[in-house]
N, C-alpha and C positions, 0 to 999 in steps of 0.2 A: 422572428428573426428576419432581417431584411434580405431581400433577394440580391444576389451578386452576379456579376458578369465579368468576363475577361475582355479587355481591350488591349491592343498593342499600340504603343505610343513611341514616337521618335523623340529621343532625348535632346536632339539638336534643334529641330524646328517645330515640334509639337504635333506633327501629323498623326492621325489616329486611323487604325484599320482593324478589320475583324480577325486577322491572322498574322502570324510571324513572318517576317521577310528578312533576307540577308542585307538588302539595300533599301533605303527609304526612297519611295517613288517621288517624293516631293523635293527633298534637298539633295538626294543622290549619295548621301553618306552611308558607309558600310558599318554594320555592327552597332547601330544606335537605337534599334527598335527593341523595346523591352515590354514584357507582359505586365499589365497592371489590373488588379482585381478591384472593381468598383462596386460599391453597394448602391442600392436605389436611394435616392435622396430622401432624407427624413421629412415627414410632413411638418409644415410650419403653420403657426397661427396666422390669422389675418394681420395682426400687428407686426409679426416677424416678416411676413411676406412683403409688407409695405415699407419696411425699414431694414435694410440689409446690414447696416453698420450701426453699432451702439452709439447713441448720441447724435446721429446725423439726421437732420430733418429732410423731408421730401422736397425736392426742388420743384419750382414752378416756372412755367414758360414766361419770358419777358420780351418786350419789344427791344430791338437792337438799340434804339435811341435811349432806352431807359437803363441800360447797363452802366453802372457807375465805374468809370475808369480809375477813380481814386483808390479803389480796392486793389488795383494791380501795381501800385507804387512799389518799387523795389526796396528791399531792406539792404542798407549798406553793409557790406562784409569787410571788416577791418583787415582781413588777409587779402592783400591786393592781387596776388597771383591767383587765388581761388576766385575772387570777384571777377577777374578778367575772363576766366574760363566759363563762368556762369553767364557772362554777357553784360557785366556791369552791376552786379548785385543779385540778391535773391528775390524771386517773385513769390509773393504769398500764394499758397495753394498749389505750388508746383511740386512735382514728384521726380526725384532724381535717382538714378541707378549708378553706383560706383563699383567698378570691377578692377581686378588686378591680380597678378600672380601672388601666391602665398609668400608672405614676408616682404611684400613691396612697401607696406606701411599704410594700408587702408584704415585699419582701426586707429593707428596713431594719428593720422591726418584728421579723421572724423572726431576723435576725442579732443584734439586741439580746436577744431572748428566749433564743436559743441560748447567748450569752455568760453571761447571768445564771443560767440553769439549770445550765450546766457548772460554774460556781463554787459552786453550792449543792447540787447533787444528783449530780454525777458526769459521766460521759462523754456527750457529745452529738456526733452525726455530722451534719454539714451537707453535703448532696449537691446540687451545682448542675450543671445541664445547659445553662445559659445564660451563665455567667460563668466566668472562669478563677480559679484559687486566688489569684493575685496581686490581681485585682480585688476579691475578697471580703476579702482582707487589708487592702487600702486602705480599704474601707468600715469594717472593724472598727477600724482605727486612728482614723478620723474619729469613730467612736462611742465611742472610749476603752475598747474591750473588750480585756481581758487575761484569758484563760481557758486554763489549762494543759490542761484536758480537753475543749476544743473541737476537733474534728477536721474537716478540710475534704476533700472529694472532688469532683473534676470528672469526672462519668461520667453516661452516659445509658443504658447497658446494665443492665437490672434484675438479670440474673444476676450480673454483676460487683459490683453494689451489694450484693446479698445476701451474697456471699462476704466482702466487707469488713465487713458487719454481724456476721457470724459471728466474724470475727477480733477486732474491737474490742469487741463486746458493749456497745453504748451503752444508756443509759437512754432517750434520745430520738433519733429519726431524723427529719430534715427533708429533704423532697424538693422542689427548686426547679427545674423545675416538673413536675407530672404529665404535662403535654402533651409534654414533651421526652423522657420516659422510654419505653423500648420493651423488649420481650422478643424474643429471637431465635426463639422457637417460632412466632411469627407473621411472615409475610412482608410484612405491610402496613407503611406508613410510620409513624413516631412522630406522635402527635397525632390519628390516626384513631380512630374509635369503638372498634373492636375492641382496639387497643393500650391505649387509656386504660382501658377496662373490665377487661382482663386484668391490667394492671399494678396497678390499684387493688385487685383481688381478691387478688392475691399479697401486697400490702402489708397488707391486712386480715388475711390468714391469719398473717402474721408478727406483727402486733400482738397478736392474740388468743391465740396459742400461746406467745409468749415474754414477754409483758408489756412489750414496748417500746412507748412512746408514739410514734405516727407523725403527722407534720404534712405535708400536701401543699399546695403553692401551686398554684392553678389560674388560668388565663387566663379572661377574660370575653368574651362575644360582644357584638355591637352593641346588644343589648337590655339589657345589664348583667348577664345571667345567666352562670353559670360554663359555659365552653365544654365540649363533650363530651356524652356520653350522660346522660340524666336519671338513669339507674341509678347513676351516680357519687355523687349526693347521697344515695341510699338505702344505699349500701355503708358510708359513713362514719358515725361517731357524732355528729359535730358539724360544722356548716357555719357559717363565719364570713365576713362581708363587711367589708372595710375601705373606708369611704365618706368622701367629702369633696370639696369644690370644689377643683380644682387651683390656683385663684387665692386660696384661703384657707389658713390654717395649721392649722385644726382638722381632725382626723380622727376618725371614729366607727367603732369596732370593734363590729359588730352580730352577734348570734347569731340565725340563722333556724332552726336545728335544734340540739337538744342533748339527748342521751339521759341526761345526768347533771346537768342544771340547767334553769333557766328559759329558754324561747325568747324572742326579741325583747329580750334583755338587751343593754345597750350600755355600752361603755367609751369614754372620751373622751381623746384624745391631742392634743398640739400638735406639729406638725412644725417643728423648729428646726435650726440648723446642726449640732448634735451628735446629731441623731436625733429619736426620738419621746420626748417627755416627758409624763408623766401629768398630767391636769387633775383634781385631787381635788374641786374645787367648780366644775363646768362652768357652773352658772347665773350665778355672779358673772362668769366669764370672758366669757360671751355678752353680758352687759349692761354690760360695762366701758366701752364707747364710746357708750353710749346718749345721745341728745340729748334733754334734758328739754323739755317743753312744745312739742313739734313736732307739728303736725297730721299725721294719718296714721300714728301709731305706737301700738301696743297691746302689752301684755305678756301672753302666753299661758302658762298652766301646763299643760304636756304631760307625758305619761308615755312613757318609753322603757324597755320591759320593766318592771322594778320600781323604776326610778329616775325621780323627778319632775324636770323641767327647766323653767326659766323662759327663754323665748325672746322676742325682739322681732319682732313681725310688722309690717312696714311696707306701706303702700298709697299709691298715687298715682292720682288720677283726672284726666283731661284731655280736653277736647272733641276728639272724633275728627275727623280730616281725611280719613277714608275712608268708603265707603258703609256698611260694617259695622264696628261698634265692636270693638276688639280686647280680648282677655283674655290677659294674659301673666303666668303664675305662675312663681315661682322658689322652690322649697322647699316648695310645697304642691301638692296634686293639682289638675289642671285641673277635674275633675268637682266637687270641693268648691267651687272658686272660682265655677264656673257656677251651682251651687246657691245659694250665698250671695248672689251678685249678683241672681239671679232673685227671691229672697225679699225683698231690699231694694227692688227695683223694684216688686214686686206688693204687698207688705204695708206698706211704709214710704213709698211714693210717690217714691223717688229716681229721677230720670230718667237711669238708667245706660245705657239703650240708645243714648244719644248721647255716651257717655263711654268712652274707652279706660281700662282698669283694669290696673294693674301691682301685683302683690303679691310681696313678698320676705321671706324669713325670714333674718335677719341671722346671719352666721357660716357660711354654706354648709350649714346643716342642712336636713333634709327632714322635714317634719311631715305625717303622713298621718292621724292619728286625728281623728275628728269633734269631739272636745272643744275643738279650736282654732277651730271655726266662729265662735263669738261674738266672739273676739278679732279674727278676720279681718273680720267684718262691722263692728265698731266702728272698726277702722282705716280701712276704706273710707269709712264715714260721716263719720269725723273729718276726713279729707282733703276729702271732698265739701263739707262745710259750713265747712271751714277753721277748725275749732275743735279745739284740743288736748285730749286726755283728761287727767284728773288724774294727776300723776306717781306717786302713791302707791297706785295701783289696779292689781291684777292681775286677769285675766279667765279664766274657764273655763266652758264650756258648749257643748252641741250645739244646732244650730238645726234645727227641723222645717220642713216645707214650709208649714205654716200660720202660721209666725212664732213658734211657741212655743219656749221655751228648755228643753231636756231635760237631765236629770241625767246625770252621768258616774260612772264607777267610780273607786275609790281616791281619793276626795275628801279623806280625812283626810291622806294623804301629800302631796297637792298643797297643802293649806292650811299644813301645817308647813313646806314648802319656801318658800312665799311669805313666811311670817312670818320665817323664818331669814334670808332675803335682805334683809329690811327693809321690806317692803310693809305698809301699815297697813290696807288694805281689799282685799277680794276680791269681785268681781262674779260671782255664781254662780246656778245654777238654784234655784228655790224648793223646799225639802225638805218631804216629807210629815210628817217627825217631827224633833224637835229634835236637832241634832248634839251629840255628846259630845266632850270633849277638844279643844275649839277652842283654838288657841294664845292665850295671854293677850295682850291688846292688839290683837287682830286683829278688825276689824269686817267682818261678812258682809252684803253687799248682795244680797239674794235677789230674783230677778225671775222672772216666769212667762212673759214674752213679750218680743219685741223692742221694743214700745212702752215697757214699763217700763224696759228697759235703756237706751233712748235718753233717757228722762226723767231717769234717774239720773246719766248721764255726759255727755250731749250735749243740754243744754237748748236748744230751738229757739225763735226769736222768733215 
C-alpha cells in the first residue's frame, strides 16, 4: 500500500504548507487552505518516464534559425468576434483557458466554435465530463450544427482522453471542464489543486509537441476568478473570460492574457435561442433603446482592448432616507463612483452627501477605465439638476481630484467611433496641440476642468 502524507494547499494560488492556516501567507486570502492527502508517486517504467503523454514524442533541441515559422501560421476562425479576441486566428499548438460564471454560455460558445472549426479545418474532439453525449447532441441540434468531423467523448480520465486523441488525431481538442478531469497517477479527487495542475501540464505538453490546439473550460470561484491554482493561468497561452449580466442578452468575450495577441481585447455576442450570434457593431446595439432628452443619461466613449465602444451611463440621485447616503454602482467600479461624487461635492458644490446615487451602464457592460469619469459625472449632475444633456454629444475624459479634466489615450479611435455612430459633438479634454485627422463634421468641445464642462452642457441658473 503506497505511503500517504497530508499537505495543506491554498485553493486560490496553489501555495503548499505542512500545516493548516486561517490565512494563506502567499496570496493573503482567508479560508482557502484545505487539507489534501497525497500518495507517494507510483513507480514508472523507463518508457513511461520518458514519455508523460500518450502519443507524444520526446522533443529535441534545435537551433533558433532552424525553427520553421510556417508551423505557426494561424488557422482562420470564421467567427470574427472570436478571432478578434484570439489575436486574428488560432495558433496551432496553443492552449486556451475559458472561464465564466455558470450560465454565461461557455459550453454553448465552445460547441458553436467546435462545429464551425470542424467544418472548416478538420477534426475536432469535444470532451465533456459534465454532460452526456446525448445532451451535447441536443444542444448541437438547437444550434443547427452539422459537422461530420466533430467527435464527442464523455470521459474524465485524462489517460483515456489522450488515448482517443492519439486515435482520432484532431486539429482541436476541447476539455469541458478542466476541474472534472483527473489522472490516475494521483490519488486525490478531481478538481483539487494537484489534479488541475497536473492535468493542465499534461495537456500543455500535448499541445506543444503535437500542434493540437487545446481549449479548456474552467469554473470560477465566488470572486469571479477561475477556480484552481494560480499556476493554471501561467501554464496556458491565452485566458478568456465570458462576461455578461444573466438578465441581459449581451455577452463579452474578454482576453486577459494572450501570448499571440493584444490583451484586454473583447468580442461581443448576443445570446439568442439559436446560440451566440456576433454583434459586429456593438456601439449601435448598446444605444438602440436609448431614451433621448432624459435627465441622468450620458454617452461615454470607452475602449475595450483596441475596440472603441459607445455606452450609455445612467445616473439617478434621490434624497436619502438613511443616516448615510448610499452609492450603488452597476457596471462601474465603486472606487470611481466615490471619487467622482466627492469631486462633484467638493469642487462643484453639489450636495451629494444627502443624496443616494445609483449609476448603471446599460446592457450589462462593465466599464472600468478612468476615461468614463466625465460621462459619469455629467450623468449624475444632469439628474441632480433635472436637465438633460444634448442628445448629439458624446463624452470622454478622466477627472482629477482638483476637478481638472485629463486627457486619455487612443483619442483618435474614440472620435472616429463617435462620428461613425452619428454624434455631432464630443466633449473632451483640452489638448496641448491641434488634433489631426478629426472626422469631418465632428465638433470638438475641449474643456480644462469640470466648471467648463458644466458650462458647456449643463447651464445653471
